[in-house]
C-alpha positions, 0 to 999 in steps of 0.5 A: 801105648803106640796109638798115644803116643802118635796124636802125641806125634800128630799135635806137636806135643812129641818129637818121637815115639819111643814105643817104637823103639820097644821090642814086641814079647813073642808069643809062642804059636803052642802056648794057649790060654784054655788051659785045661785038666787033665784025668787025673788033675779031675778026678783029685777036684773030683775027691777032693773034700768039699763043705757040708752045707749046699755049695759044697754038694754041689761043687763036685757036680758042678766042676764034673759038668764043666769039665765033660761039657766045655761048657762057660761060667754062665752057662754052668751058673744059668741052668736050671733043672728044665734045660738038663733032659737026664734021659737024651742026655743033652743040657740045653744053653739057654741063659748064662747069668752072670753078674747076677741075673740071668742073661741071653746068650752069647752070641746068637748061636749059643743058644744051644744044646750041649751033650752029657756023658752018662759019668754027667748023668748019673752026677746030676739026678743024684744032685736032682737028689737032694731035696734043699736042690729042688724047690717045690715047682722046680728049681736052678741046677746049680746054684746055691740052695735058692728055692722056686716059689708055689707060684712063680715058675722059673 
């Protein structure tokens, strides 16, 4: 707003900038936009009842993986089984899933390998045992019930 009124001053459309008189809101240094679940909140989320469908079976693992890896939403949704190394307990962030398509990582340095806690590895192992979530060739880890077609690698 300040810049718009300044432009009006320079062009002669305004005689003053009323925004200069406004007090800026104060932001406390300790406030953060990012909020984290504490352990009891996470446990409550994981224990919640989810629908008995493919998405409901994925949700608790999705929430656990998000909470314990710090991956961004698009990175989580873009995970595929080939990006998950259960033995080494690492998740490779290769291509985020944003606005309905796989893309490149947010920045050059954001394509990375992220360690996963044993609890996440166990949950992903259990998820991988659900037949409708694993296609004939390869299927995404946390992307609904989409299956890979036999002639196409993802």
